[in-house]
All heavy atoms as TSV, in Angstrom:
chain	resi	resn	atom	element	x	y	z
A	1	MET	N	N	28.843	-8.804	-5.926
A	1	MET	CA	C	27.942	-9.959	-5.929
A	1	MET	C	C	26.888	-9.768	-7.062
A	1	MET	O	O	26.459	-8.670	-7.311
A	1	MET	CB	C	27.182	-10.066	-4.631
A	1	MET	CG	C	28.077	-10.345	-3.424
A	1	MET	SD	S	27.201	-10.558	-1.898
A	1	MET	CE	C	26.112	-11.919	-2.265
A	2	SER	N	N	26.596	-10.874	-7.648
A	2	SER	CA	C	25.592	-10.806	-8.795
A	2	SER	C	C	24.165	-10.716	-8.200
A	2	SER	O	O	23.926	-11.033	-7.093
A	2	SER	CB	C	25.721	-12.066	-9.644
A	2	SER	OG	O	25.327	-13.165	-8.941
A	3	LYS	N	N	23.300	-10.231	-9.060
A	3	LYS	CA	C	21.918	-10.024	-8.670
A	3	LYS	C	C	21.014	-10.826	-9.615
A	3	LYS	O	O	20.062	-10.341	-10.185
A	3	LYS	CB	C	21.562	-8.541	-8.756
A	3	LYS	CG	C	22.356	-7.745	-7.710
A	3	LYS	CD	C	22.151	-6.239	-7.926
A	3	LYS	CE	C	22.875	-5.516	-6.840
A	3	LYS	NZ	N	24.286	-5.549	-6.776
A	4	ASN	N	N	21.284	-12.110	-9.674
A	4	ASN	CA	C	20.610	-12.983	-10.630
A	4	ASN	C	C	19.106	-13.210	-10.230
A	4	ASN	O	O	18.235	-13.494	-11.037
A	4	ASN	CB	C	21.270	-14.296	-10.732
A	4	ASN	CG	C	22.627	-14.198	-11.395
A	4	ASN	OD1	O	22.888	-13.304	-12.117
A	4	ASN	ND2	N	23.522	-15.132	-11.091
A	5	HIS	N	N	18.855	-13.150	-8.945
A	5	HIS	CA	C	17.527	-13.584	-8.493
A	5	HIS	C	C	16.641	-12.336	-8.154
A	5	HIS	O	O	15.512	-12.465	-7.662
A	5	HIS	CB	C	17.588	-14.396	-7.215
A	5	HIS	CG	C	18.445	-15.633	-7.413
A	5	HIS	ND1	N	18.043	-16.669	-8.213
A	5	HIS	CD2	C	19.627	-15.988	-6.975
A	5	HIS	CE1	C	18.956	-17.607	-8.280
A	5	HIS	NE2	N	19.961	-17.194	-7.511
A	6	ARG	N	N	17.082	-11.157	-8.538
A	6	ARG	CA	C	16.247	-9.967	-8.267
A	6	ARG	C	C	15.030	-9.985	-9.185
A	6	ARG	O	O	15.088	-10.127	-10.357
A	6	ARG	CB	C	17.093	-8.675	-8.611
A	6	ARG	CG	C	16.357	-7.440	-8.279
A	6	ARG	CD	C	17.165	-6.229	-8.576
A	6	ARG	NE	N	18.200	-6.077	-7.559
A	6	ARG	CZ	C	19.065	-5.088	-7.549
A	6	ARG	NH1	N	19.039	-4.181	-8.493
A	6	ARG	NH2	N	19.968	-4.979	-6.581
A	7	GLY	N	N	13.883	-9.894	-8.499
A	7	GLY	CA	C	12.635	-9.878	-9.270
A	7	GLY	C	C	12.081	-11.267	-9.670
A	7	GLY	O	O	11.157	-11.400	-10.378
A	8	SER	N	N	12.749	-12.347	-9.134
A	8	SER	CA	C	12.408	-13.641	-9.559
A	8	SER	C	C	10.977	-14.002	-8.995
A	8	SER	O	O	10.306	-14.860	-9.589
A	8	SER	CB	C	13.399	-14.655	-9.063
A	8	SER	OG	O	13.475	-14.730	-7.667
A	9	GLY	N	N	10.570	-13.376	-7.908
A	9	GLY	CA	C	9.251	-13.702	-7.372
A	9	GLY	C	C	8.075	-13.229	-8.164
A	9	GLY	O	O	6.993	-13.748	-8.131
A	10	ILE	N	N	8.309	-12.201	-9.019
A	10	ILE	CA	C	7.194	-11.680	-9.767
A	10	ILE	C	C	7.252	-12.175	-11.256
A	10	ILE	O	O	6.368	-11.917	-12.032
A	10	ILE	CB	C	7.154	-10.152	-9.797
A	10	ILE	CG1	C	8.401	-9.466	-10.396
A	10	ILE	CG2	C	6.936	-9.659	-8.397
A	10	ILE	CD1	C	8.308	-8.049	-10.545
A	11	ARG	N	N	8.272	-12.905	-11.642
A	11	ARG	CA	C	8.346	-13.396	-13.002
A	11	ARG	C	C	7.238	-14.385	-13.337
A	11	ARG	O	O	6.815	-14.533	-14.476
A	11	ARG	CB	C	9.757	-14.063	-13.297
A	11	ARG	CG	C	10.809	-12.997	-13.335
A	11	ARG	CD	C	12.138	-13.639	-13.682
A	11	ARG	NE	N	13.200	-12.674	-13.381
A	11	ARG	CZ	C	14.384	-13.034	-12.900
A	11	ARG	NH1	N	14.654	-14.299	-12.584
A	11	ARG	NH2	N	15.275	-12.115	-12.669
A	12	SER	N	N	6.811	-15.111	-12.300
A	12	SER	CA	C	5.742	-16.067	-12.525
A	12	SER	C	C	4.326	-15.487	-12.655
A	12	SER	O	O	3.393	-16.115	-13.102
A	12	SER	CB	C	5.790	-17.167	-11.454
A	12	SER	OG	O	5.493	-16.560	-10.184
A	13	LEU	N	N	4.212	-14.199	-12.161
A	13	LEU	CA	C	2.910	-13.551	-12.203
A	13	LEU	C	C	2.551	-13.107	-13.611
A	13	LEU	O	O	3.448	-12.894	-14.431
A	13	LEU	CB	C	2.956	-12.339	-11.282
A	13	LEU	CG	C	3.157	-12.561	-9.782
A	13	LEU	CD1	C	3.249	-11.295	-9.075
A	13	LEU	CD2	C	2.023	-13.373	-9.262
A	14	PRO	N	N	1.259	-12.993	-13.905
A	14	PRO	CA	C	0.870	-12.522	-15.261
A	14	PRO	C	C	1.427	-11.090	-15.467
A	14	PRO	O	O	1.359	-10.218	-14.580
A	14	PRO	CB	C	-0.641	-12.489	-15.211
A	14	PRO	CG	C	-1.049	-13.257	-14.050
A	14	PRO	CD	C	0.134	-13.313	-13.116
A	15	ALA	N	N	1.982	-10.852	-16.584
A	15	ALA	CA	C	2.581	-9.543	-17.013
A	15	ALA	C	C	3.645	-9.096	-16.023
A	15	ALA	O	O	3.900	-7.948	-15.821
A	15	ALA	CB	C	1.534	-8.451	-17.159
A	16	HIS	N	N	4.321	-10.121	-15.379
A	16	HIS	CA	C	5.373	-9.841	-14.407
A	16	HIS	C	C	4.948	-8.882	-13.359
A	16	HIS	O	O	5.686	-8.053	-12.835
A	16	HIS	CB	C	6.595	-9.272	-15.103
A	16	HIS	CG	C	7.218	-10.232	-16.046
A	16	HIS	ND1	N	7.987	-11.223	-15.745
A	16	HIS	CD2	C	7.095	-10.256	-17.438
A	16	HIS	CE1	C	8.369	-11.951	-16.818
A	16	HIS	NE2	N	7.833	-11.321	-17.882
A	17	GLY	N	N	3.663	-9.045	-12.885
A	17	GLY	CA	C	3.172	-8.264	-11.725
A	17	GLY	C	C	2.640	-6.885	-12.086
A	17	GLY	O	O	2.330	-6.122	-11.202
A	18	ARG	N	N	2.610	-6.585	-13.359
A	18	ARG	CA	C	2.173	-5.260	-13.793
A	18	ARG	C	C	0.690	-5.261	-14.098
A	18	ARG	O	O	0.158	-6.239	-14.593
A	18	ARG	CB	C	3.012	-4.785	-14.999
A	18	ARG	CG	C	4.409	-4.486	-14.574
A	18	ARG	CD	C	5.173	-3.854	-15.691
A	18	ARG	NE	N	6.550	-3.536	-15.276
A	18	ARG	CZ	C	6.951	-2.433	-14.718
A	18	ARG	NH1	N	6.070	-1.421	-14.602
A	18	ARG	NH2	N	8.181	-2.223	-14.404
A	19	GLY	N	N	0.082	-4.150	-13.869
A	19	GLY	CA	C	-1.364	-3.996	-14.174
A	19	GLY	C	C	-1.818	-2.594	-13.920
A	19	GLY	O	O	-1.006	-1.630	-13.866
A	20	THR	N	N	-3.120	-2.446	-13.559
A	20	THR	CA	C	-3.667	-1.170	-13.244
A	20	THR	C	C	-3.988	-1.122	-11.740
A	20	THR	O	O	-4.648	-2.024	-11.262
A	20	THR	CB	C	-4.993	-0.944	-14.066
A	20	THR	OG1	O	-4.662	-0.988	-15.503
A	20	THR	CG2	C	-5.537	0.435	-13.803
A	21	CYS	N	N	-3.562	-0.095	-11.076
A	21	CYS	CA	C	-3.819	0.089	-9.652
A	21	CYS	C	C	-5.291	0.395	-9.473
A	21	CYS	O	O	-5.872	1.214	-10.184
A	21	CYS	CB	C	-2.953	1.139	-9.072
A	21	CYS	SG	S	-3.247	1.413	-7.305
A	22	ALA	N	N	-5.883	-0.246	-8.472
A	22	ALA	CA	C	-7.322	-0.109	-8.228
A	22	ALA	C	C	-7.644	1.253	-7.557
A	22	ALA	O	O	-8.754	1.682	-7.664
A	22	ALA	CB	C	-7.824	-1.230	-7.312
A	23	ILE	N	N	-6.648	1.861	-6.946
A	23	ILE	CA	C	-6.939	3.146	-6.251
A	23	ILE	C	C	-6.612	4.354	-7.149
A	23	ILE	O	O	-7.447	5.220	-7.448
A	23	ILE	CB	C	-6.161	3.211	-4.940
A	23	ILE	CG1	C	-6.634	2.110	-4.020
A	23	ILE	CG2	C	-6.299	4.586	-4.325
A	23	ILE	CD1	C	-5.901	2.081	-2.654
A	24	CYS	N	N	-5.363	4.409	-7.636
A	24	CYS	CA	C	-4.918	5.609	-8.396
A	24	CYS	C	C	-5.134	5.444	-9.926
A	24	CYS	O	O	-4.929	6.377	-10.644
A	24	CYS	CB	C	-3.451	5.929	-8.061
A	24	CYS	SG	S	-2.272	4.649	-8.624
A	25	LYS	N	N	-5.504	4.265	-10.318
A	25	LYS	CA	C	-5.813	4.013	-11.717
A	25	LYS	C	C	-4.587	4.166	-12.711
A	25	LYS	O	O	-4.795	4.249	-13.899
A	25	LYS	CB	C	-6.947	4.807	-12.236
A	25	LYS	CG	C	-8.205	4.731	-11.409
A	25	LYS	CD	C	-8.818	3.401	-11.356
A	25	LYS	CE	C	-10.183	3.442	-10.641
A	25	LYS	NZ	N	-10.453	2.281	-9.869
A	26	LYS	N	N	-3.384	4.076	-12.143
A	26	LYS	CA	C	-2.213	4.111	-13.047
A	26	LYS	C	C	-2.126	2.808	-13.780
A	26	LYS	O	O	-2.395	1.755	-13.207
A	26	LYS	CB	C	-0.924	4.348	-12.231
A	26	LYS	CG	C	-0.757	5.745	-11.729
A	26	LYS	CD	C	0.543	5.890	-10.980
A	26	LYS	CE	C	0.706	7.244	-10.316
A	26	LYS	NZ	N	1.940	7.357	-9.620
A	27	GLU	N	N	-1.736	2.852	-15.012
A	27	GLU	CA	C	-1.636	1.704	-15.863
A	27	GLU	C	C	-0.212	1.242	-15.991
A	27	GLU	O	O	0.700	2.051	-15.911
A	27	GLU	CB	C	-2.212	1.931	-17.249
A	27	GLU	CG	C	-3.767	2.294	-17.240
A	27	GLU	CD	C	-4.267	2.649	-18.598
A	27	GLU	OE1	O	-3.452	2.844	-19.527
A	27	GLU	OE2	O	-5.447	2.747	-18.713
A	28	ASN	N	N	-0.018	-0.053	-16.190
A	28	ASN	CA	C	1.257	-0.713	-16.415
A	28	ASN	C	C	2.218	-0.403	-15.229
A	28	ASN	O	O	3.340	-0.052	-15.408
A	28	ASN	CB	C	1.874	-0.278	-17.738
A	28	ASN	CG	C	2.944	-1.262	-18.227
A	28	ASN	OD1	O	2.913	-2.436	-17.701
A	28	ASN	ND2	N	3.773	-0.828	-19.073
A	29	ILE	N	N	1.686	-0.439	-14.006
A	29	ILE	CA	C	2.477	-0.236	-12.818
A	29	ILE	C	C	2.492	-1.550	-12.049
A	29	ILE	O	O	1.525	-2.324	-12.137
A	29	ILE	CB	C	1.966	0.916	-11.969
A	29	ILE	CG1	C	2.965	1.368	-10.923
A	29	ILE	CG2	C	0.590	0.620	-11.424
A	29	ILE	CD1	C	2.596	2.676	-10.219
A	30	LYS	N	N	3.528	-1.824	-11.251
A	30	LYS	CA	C	3.632	-3.044	-10.476
A	30	LYS	C	C	2.548	-2.960	-9.405
A	30	LYS	O	O	2.556	-2.085	-8.556
A	30	LYS	CB	C	4.977	-3.231	-9.862
A	30	LYS	CG	C	6.038	-3.553	-10.862
A	30	LYS	CD	C	7.364	-3.723	-10.088
A	30	LYS	CE	C	8.451	-3.852	-11.114
A	30	LYS	NZ	N	9.807	-3.868	-10.446
A	31	VAL	N	N	1.612	-3.919	-9.403
A	31	VAL	CA	C	0.575	-3.984	-8.461
A	31	VAL	C	C	0.814	-5.334	-7.603
A	31	VAL	O	O	0.317	-6.332	-7.911
A	31	VAL	CB	C	-0.828	-4.004	-9.092
A	31	VAL	CG1	C	-1.195	-2.588	-9.531
A	31	VAL	CG2	C	-0.931	-4.932	-10.250
A	32	LEU	N	N	1.618	-5.193	-6.586
A	32	LEU	CA	C	2.063	-6.337	-5.821
A	32	LEU	C	C	1.467	-6.440	-4.448
A	32	LEU	O	O	1.649	-7.408	-3.794
A	32	LEU	CB	C	3.605	-6.268	-5.718
A	32	LEU	CG	C	4.378	-6.201	-6.996
A	32	LEU	CD1	C	5.783	-5.968	-6.738
A	32	LEU	CD2	C	4.143	-7.427	-7.782
A	33	TYR	N	N	0.626	-5.476	-4.043
A	33	TYR	CA	C	0.100	-5.467	-2.680
A	33	TYR	C	C	-1.367	-5.739	-2.767
A	33	TYR	O	O	-2.124	-5.013	-3.426
A	33	TYR	CB	C	0.400	-4.161	-1.993
A	33	TYR	CG	C	1.868	-3.827	-1.928
A	33	TYR	CD1	C	2.459	-3.101	-2.940
A	33	TYR	CD2	C	2.672	-4.314	-0.937
A	33	TYR	CE1	C	3.820	-2.813	-2.928
A	33	TYR	CE2	C	4.051	-4.064	-0.901
A	33	TYR	CZ	C	4.601	-3.327	-1.946
A	33	TYR	OH	O	5.924	-3.031	-1.940
A	34	GLU	N	N	-1.845	-6.784	-2.088
A	34	GLU	CA	C	-3.214	-7.158	-2.032
A	34	GLU	C	C	-3.878	-6.558	-0.831
A	34	GLU	O	O	-3.443	-6.865	0.319
A	34	GLU	CB	C	-3.360	-8.681	-2.123
A	34	GLU	CG	C	-4.800	-9.128	-2.377
A	34	GLU	CD	C	-4.832	-10.605	-2.646
A	34	GLU	OE1	O	-4.128	-11.072	-3.514
A	34	GLU	OE2	O	-5.633	-11.315	-1.873
A	35	LYS	N	N	-4.827	-5.779	-0.961
A	35	LYS	CA	C	-5.602	-5.143	0.150
A	35	LYS	C	C	-7.084	-5.328	-0.054
A	35	LYS	O	O	-7.579	-5.517	-1.149
A	35	LYS	CB	C	-5.338	-3.629	0.175
A	35	LYS	CG	C	-3.960	-3.235	0.511
A	35	LYS	CD	C	-3.688	-3.420	1.999
A	35	LYS	CE	C	-2.326	-3.007	2.420
A	35	LYS	NZ	N	-2.009	-3.110	3.804
A	36	GLU	N	N	-7.803	-5.325	1.080
A	36	GLU	CA	C	-9.215	-5.424	1.056
A	36	GLU	C	C	-9.787	-4.026	1.118
A	36	GLU	O	O	-9.607	-3.311	2.036
A	36	GLU	CB	C	-9.775	-6.222	2.230
A	36	GLU	CG	C	-11.226	-6.453	2.162
A	36	GLU	CD	C	-11.728	-7.363	3.278
A	36	GLU	OE1	O	-10.988	-8.143	3.790
A	36	GLU	OE2	O	-12.934	-7.246	3.574
A	37	ILE	N	N	-10.475	-3.662	0.044
A	37	ILE	CA	C	-11.112	-2.363	-0.103
A	37	ILE	C	C	-12.562	-2.552	-0.493
A	37	ILE	O	O	-12.889	-3.180	-1.542
A	37	ILE	CB	C	-10.351	-1.517	-1.136
A	37	ILE	CG1	C	-8.939	-1.238	-0.696
A	37	ILE	CG2	C	-11.083	-0.125	-1.322
A	37	ILE	CD1	C	-8.096	-0.592	-1.678
A	38	ASP	N	N	-13.493	-1.999	0.271
A	38	ASP	CA	C	-14.934	-2.163	0.060
A	38	ASP	C	C	-15.372	-3.642	-0.012
A	38	ASP	O	O	-16.184	-3.984	-0.813
A	38	ASP	CB	C	-15.353	-1.402	-1.160
A	38	ASP	CG	C	-15.093	0.128	-1.072
A	38	ASP	OD1	O	-15.154	0.606	0.064
A	38	ASP	OD2	O	-14.929	0.725	-2.139
A	39	GLY	N	N	-14.741	-4.460	0.811
A	39	GLY	CA	C	-15.074	-5.888	0.803
A	39	GLY	C	C	-14.501	-6.745	-0.300
A	39	GLY	O	O	-14.800	-7.923	-0.373
A	40	GLN	N	N	-13.690	-6.110	-1.139
A	40	GLN	CA	C	-13.041	-6.897	-2.256
A	40	GLN	C	C	-11.560	-6.777	-2.042
A	40	GLN	O	O	-11.003	-5.817	-1.718
A	40	GLN	CB	C	-13.382	-6.287	-3.578
A	40	GLN	CG	C	-14.863	-6.323	-3.958
A	40	GLN	CD	C	-15.140	-5.739	-5.264
A	40	GLN	OE1	O	-14.303	-4.970	-5.834
A	40	GLN	NE2	N	-16.323	-5.956	-5.853
A	41	ASN	N	N	-10.907	-7.989	-2.394
A	41	ASN	CA	C	-9.417	-8.004	-2.355
A	41	ASN	C	C	-8.955	-7.484	-3.748
A	41	ASN	O	O	-9.292	-8.062	-4.773
A	41	ASN	CB	C	-8.930	-9.406	-2.173
A	41	ASN	CG	C	-9.032	-9.788	-0.705
A	41	ASN	OD1	O	-9.092	-8.983	0.135
A	41	ASN	ND2	N	-9.015	-11.076	-0.410
A	42	VAL	N	N	-8.247	-6.396	-3.737
A	42	VAL	CA	C	-7.690	-5.797	-5.004
A	42	VAL	C	C	-6.201	-5.664	-4.844
A	42	VAL	O	O	-5.628	-5.612	-3.722
A	42	VAL	CB	C	-8.344	-4.473	-5.238
A	42	VAL	CG1	C	-9.843	-4.620	-5.572
A	42	VAL	CG2	C	-8.164	-3.454	-4.137
A	43	ASN	N	N	-5.521	-5.562	-5.965
A	43	ASN	CA	C	-4.113	-5.358	-6.004
A	43	ASN	C	C	-3.839	-3.857	-6.213
A	43	ASN	O	O	-4.464	-3.237	-7.092
A	43	ASN	CB	C	-3.424	-6.119	-7.134
A	43	ASN	CG	C	-3.452	-7.636	-6.877
A	43	ASN	OD1	O	-3.477	-8.015	-5.717
A	43	ASN	ND2	N	-3.427	-8.433	-7.862
A	44	ILE	N	N	-2.878	-3.318	-5.396
A	44	ILE	CA	C	-2.615	-1.895	-5.481
A	44	ILE	C	C	-1.079	-1.748	-5.612
A	44	ILE	O	O	-0.329	-2.665	-5.304
A	44	ILE	CB	C	-3.147	-1.126	-4.268
A	44	ILE	CG1	C	-2.561	-1.644	-2.984
A	44	ILE	CG2	C	-4.661	-1.122	-4.243
A	44	ILE	CD1	C	-2.976	-0.809	-1.800
A	45	CYS	N	N	-0.675	-0.530	-6.007
A	45	CYS	CA	C	0.700	-0.250	-6.183
A	45	CYS	C	C	1.379	0.150	-4.849
A	45	CYS	O	O	0.690	0.288	-3.828
A	45	CYS	CB	C	0.974	0.909	-7.198
A	45	CYS	SG	S	0.285	2.505	-6.669
A	46	LYS	N	N	2.702	0.181	-4.823
A	46	LYS	CA	C	3.372	0.462	-3.554
A	46	LYS	C	C	3.096	1.870	-3.019
A	46	LYS	O	O	3.111	2.128	-1.804
A	46	LYS	CB	C	4.867	0.190	-3.675
A	46	LYS	CG	C	5.688	1.229	-4.448
A	46	LYS	CD	C	7.145	0.753	-4.522
A	46	LYS	CE	C	8.082	1.840	-4.409
A	46	LYS	NZ	N	9.462	1.416	-4.398
A	47	TYR	N	N	2.837	2.792	-3.930
A	47	TYR	CA	C	2.557	4.187	-3.497
A	47	TYR	C	C	1.237	4.310	-2.780
A	47	TYR	O	O	1.125	4.923	-1.732
A	47	TYR	CB	C	2.581	5.092	-4.750
A	47	TYR	CG	C	3.889	5.052	-5.482
A	47	TYR	CD1	C	3.956	4.483	-6.742
A	47	TYR	CD2	C	5.094	5.470	-4.901
A	47	TYR	CE1	C	5.110	4.362	-7.456
A	47	TYR	CE2	C	6.290	5.356	-5.551
A	47	TYR	CZ	C	6.277	4.782	-6.827
A	47	TYR	OH	O	7.498	4.665	-7.548
A	48	CYS	N	N	0.253	3.609	-3.304
A	48	CYS	CA	C	-1.092	3.663	-2.615
A	48	CYS	C	C	-1.034	2.807	-1.358
A	48	CYS	O	O	-1.722	3.177	-0.384
A	48	CYS	CB	C	-2.135	3.058	-3.576
A	48	CYS	SG	S	-2.447	4.115	-5.004
A	49	ASN	N	N	-0.196	1.754	-1.326
A	49	ASN	CA	C	-0.052	0.925	-0.119
A	49	ASN	C	C	0.554	1.794	0.978
A	49	ASN	O	O	0.111	1.797	2.096
A	49	ASN	CB	C	0.764	-0.241	-0.368
A	49	ASN	CG	C	0.880	-1.225	0.769
A	49	ASN	OD1	O	-0.071	-1.498	1.422
A	49	ASN	ND2	N	2.076	-1.709	1.019
A	50	ALA	N	N	1.563	2.545	0.603
A	50	ALA	CA	C	2.192	3.476	1.613
A	50	ALA	C	C	1.198	4.529	2.075
A	50	ALA	O	O	1.197	4.920	3.260
A	50	ALA	CB	C	3.487	4.084	1.025
A	51	ALA	N	N	0.423	5.058	1.160
A	51	ALA	CA	C	-0.547	6.132	1.566
A	51	ALA	C	C	-1.550	5.599	2.526
A	51	ALA	O	O	-1.926	6.287	3.514
A	51	ALA	CB	C	-1.170	6.670	0.268
A	52	LEU	N	N	-2.043	4.357	2.275
A	52	LEU	CA	C	-3.000	3.801	3.195
A	52	LEU	C	C	-2.422	3.484	4.560
A	52	LEU	O	O	-3.009	3.752	5.614
A	52	LEU	CB	C	-3.517	2.405	2.567
A	52	LEU	CG	C	-4.446	2.569	1.393
A	52	LEU	CD1	C	-4.785	1.149	0.826
A	52	LEU	CD2	C	-5.758	3.293	1.759
A	53	LYS	N	N	-1.155	3.063	4.608
A	53	LYS	CA	C	-0.459	2.835	5.861
A	53	LYS	C	C	-0.254	4.150	6.634
A	53	LYS	O	O	-0.503	4.184	7.882
A	53	LYS	CB	C	0.841	2.105	5.660
A	53	LYS	CG	C	0.709	0.629	5.380
A	53	LYS	CD	C	2.069	-0.011	5.330
A	53	LYS	CE	C	1.951	-1.446	5.114
A	53	LYS	NZ	N	3.262	-2.085	5.094
A	54	ASN	N	N	0.134	5.161	5.914
A	54	ASN	CA	C	0.336	6.479	6.576
A	54	ASN	C	C	-0.942	7.065	7.091
A	54	ASN	O	O	-0.979	7.671	8.164
A	54	ASN	CB	C	1.018	7.433	5.611
A	54	ASN	CG	C	2.484	7.182	5.434
A	54	ASN	OD1	O	3.106	6.597	6.345
A	54	ASN	ND2	N	3.016	7.518	4.259
A	55	LYS	N	N	-2.015	6.877	6.327
A	55	LYS	CA	C	-3.359	7.359	6.740
A	55	LYS	C	C	-3.834	6.710	7.998
A	55	LYS	O	O	-4.298	7.292	8.912
A	55	LYS	CB	C	-4.341	7.173	5.608
A	55	LYS	CG	C	-5.705	7.716	5.816
A	55	LYS	CD	C	-6.616	7.320	4.661
A	55	LYS	CE	C	-7.345	8.433	4.132
A	55	LYS	NZ	N	-8.293	8.057	3.034
A	56	ALA	N	N	-3.578	5.361	8.074
A	56	ALA	CA	C	-4.006	4.575	9.215
A	56	ALA	C	C	-3.159	4.983	10.439
A	56	ALA	O	O	-3.596	5.091	11.596
A	56	ALA	CB	C	-3.871	3.107	8.981
A	57	ARG	N	N	-1.887	5.223	10.199
A	57	ARG	CA	C	-0.945	5.574	11.304
A	57	ARG	C	C	-1.311	6.941	11.875
A	57	ARG	O	O	-1.347	7.103	13.082
A	57	ARG	CB	C	0.500	5.606	10.780
A	57	ARG	CG	C	1.522	5.926	11.843
A	57	ARG	CD	C	2.934	5.851	11.311
A	57	ARG	NE	N	3.138	6.647	10.128
A	57	ARG	CZ	C	3.465	7.932	10.126
A	57	ARG	NH1	N	3.565	8.541	11.233
A	57	ARG	NH2	N	3.627	8.563	8.978
A	58	LYS	N	N	-1.694	7.847	11.016
A	58	LYS	CA	C	-2.064	9.173	11.489
A	58	LYS	C	C	-3.396	9.175	12.181
A	58	LYS	O	O	-3.641	9.897	13.120
A	58	LYS	CB	C	-2.087	10.167	10.304
A	58	LYS	CG	C	-0.739	10.566	9.809
A	58	LYS	CD	C	-0.811	11.533	8.691
A	58	LYS	CE	C	0.603	11.841	8.141
A	58	LYS	NZ	N	0.559	12.778	7.010
A	59	ALA	N	N	-4.316	8.286	11.758
A	59	ALA	CA	C	-5.645	8.206	12.368
A	59	ALA	C	C	-5.506	7.653	13.782
A	59	ALA	O	O	-6.213	8.082	14.710
A	59	ALA	CB	C	-6.576	7.283	11.567
A	60	VAL	N	N	-4.535	6.733	14.002
A	60	VAL	CA	C	-4.309	6.226	15.337
A	60	VAL	C	C	-3.653	7.249	16.253
A	60	VAL	O	O	-4.040	7.422	17.386
A	60	VAL	CB	C	-3.510	4.920	15.307
A	60	VAL	CG1	C	-2.983	4.511	16.644
A	60	VAL	CG2	C	-4.294	3.789	14.616
A	61	ALA	N	N	-2.754	8.023	15.667
A	61	ALA	CA	C	-1.998	9.012	16.506
A	61	ALA	C	C	-2.842	10.222	16.747
A	61	ALA	O	O	-2.636	10.868	17.786
A	61	ALA	CB	C	-0.759	9.426	15.728
A	62	ALA	N	N	-3.720	10.604	15.927
A	62	ALA	CA	C	-4.553	11.840	16.142
A	62	ALA	C	C	-5.404	11.850	17.370
A	62	ALA	O	O	-5.364	12.814	18.126
A	62	ALA	CB	C	-5.378	12.098	14.870
A	63	PRO	N	N	-6.140	10.771	17.668
A	63	PRO	CA	C	-6.956	10.786	18.899
A	63	PRO	C	C	-6.077	10.856	20.176
A	63	PRO	O	O	-6.436	11.496	21.155
A	63	PRO	CB	C	-7.713	9.500	18.862
A	63	PRO	CG	C	-7.805	9.112	17.463
A	63	PRO	CD	C	-6.519	9.636	16.842
A	64	ALA	N	N	-4.942	10.247	20.106
A	64	ALA	CA	C	-3.976	10.248	21.302
A	64	ALA	C	C	-3.485	11.619	21.521
A	64	ALA	O	O	-3.422	12.083	22.687
A	64	ALA	CB	C	-2.868	9.286	21.036
A	65	THR	N	N	-3.163	12.375	20.514
A	65	THR	CA	C	-2.710	13.796	20.748
A	65	THR	C	C	-3.795	14.694	21.189
A	65	THR	O	O	-3.563	15.622	21.969
A	65	THR	CB	C	-2.046	14.349	19.439
A	65	THR	OG1	O	-3.011	14.257	18.382
A	65	THR	CG2	C	-0.814	13.538	19.107
A	66	SER	N	N	-5.012	14.498	20.747
A	66	SER	CA	C	-6.150	15.347	21.191
A	66	SER	C	C	-6.504	15.004	22.653
A	66	SER	O	O	-6.869	15.970	23.407
A	66	SER	CB	C	-7.383	15.106	20.313
A	66	SER	OG	O	-7.838	13.811	20.381
A	67	GLU	N	N	-6.338	13.819	23.074
A	67	GLU	CA	C	-6.600	13.470	24.508
A	67	GLU	C	C	-5.531	14.126	25.413
A	67	GLU	O	O	-5.841	14.625	26.454
A	67	GLU	CB	C	-6.598	11.971	24.694
A	67	GLU	CG	C	-7.781	11.269	24.063
A	67	GLU	CD	C	-7.645	9.756	24.138
A	67	GLU	OE1	O	-6.721	9.277	24.856
A	67	GLU	OE2	O	-8.496	9.089	23.584
A	68	GLU	N	N	-4.278	14.133	24.948
A	68	GLU	CA	C	-3.210	14.704	25.730
A	68	GLU	C	C	-3.449	16.235	25.884
A	68	GLU	O	O	-3.260	16.830	26.920
A	68	GLU	CB	C	-1.875	14.469	25.040
A	68	GLU	CG	C	-1.437	13.014	25.124
A	68	GLU	CD	C	-0.193	12.724	24.307
A	68	GLU	OE1	O	0.363	13.684	23.746
A	68	GLU	OE2	O	0.192	11.533	24.244
A	69	ALA	N	N	-3.877	16.844	24.790
A	69	ALA	CA	C	-4.129	18.294	24.832
A	69	ALA	C	C	-5.254	18.670	25.731
A	69	ALA	O	O	-5.199	19.717	26.431
A	69	ALA	CB	C	-4.440	18.785	23.396
A	70	SER	N	N	-6.270	17.835	25.820
A	70	SER	CA	C	-7.436	18.153	26.695
A	70	SER	C	C	-7.144	17.914	28.171
A	70	SER	O	O	-7.658	18.583	29.004
A	70	SER	CB	C	-8.648	17.277	26.260
A	70	SER	OG	O	-8.389	15.891	26.453
A	71	THR	N	N	-6.208	16.986	28.469
A	71	THR	CA	C	-5.839	16.800	29.842
A	71	THR	C	C	-4.901	17.863	30.334
A	71	THR	O	O	-4.886	18.170	31.501
A	71	THR	CB	C	-5.171	15.391	30.052
A	71	THR	OG1	O	-4.052	15.282	29.176
A	71	THR	CG2	C	-6.145	14.262	29.723
A	72	GLU	N	N	-4.142	18.437	29.498
A	72	GLU	CA	C	-3.236	19.508	29.855
A	72	GLU	C	C	-3.945	20.859	30.123
A	72	GLU	O	O	-3.515	21.624	30.952
A	72	GLU	CB	C	-2.140	19.714	28.815
A	72	GLU	CG	C	-1.176	18.546	28.691
A	72	GLU	CD	C	-0.195	18.720	27.597
A	72	GLU	OE1	O	-0.253	19.766	26.897
A	72	GLU	OE2	O	0.601	17.825	27.339
A	73	ALA	N	N	-5.042	21.079	29.456
A	73	ALA	CA	C	-5.762	22.362	29.542
A	73	ALA	C	C	-6.559	22.536	30.830
A	73	ALA	O	O	-6.691	21.893	31.708
A	73	ALA	CB	C	-6.693	22.501	28.391
């Protein structure tokens, strides 16, 4: 099967979705994820987006594991 439409969603964006990530400051990287950081909506790269999601997931899981440990003791 052909892949004619791959990336068609970012062709209309300025510089085809490339720019500088607001978190890691990498230049000429695809910044396709819009997040609110310090009250401002900024575009970030997929690596920083994944890091923020993992950080939030671990923050939610950490109190649950500490509560379980205190009830067992």
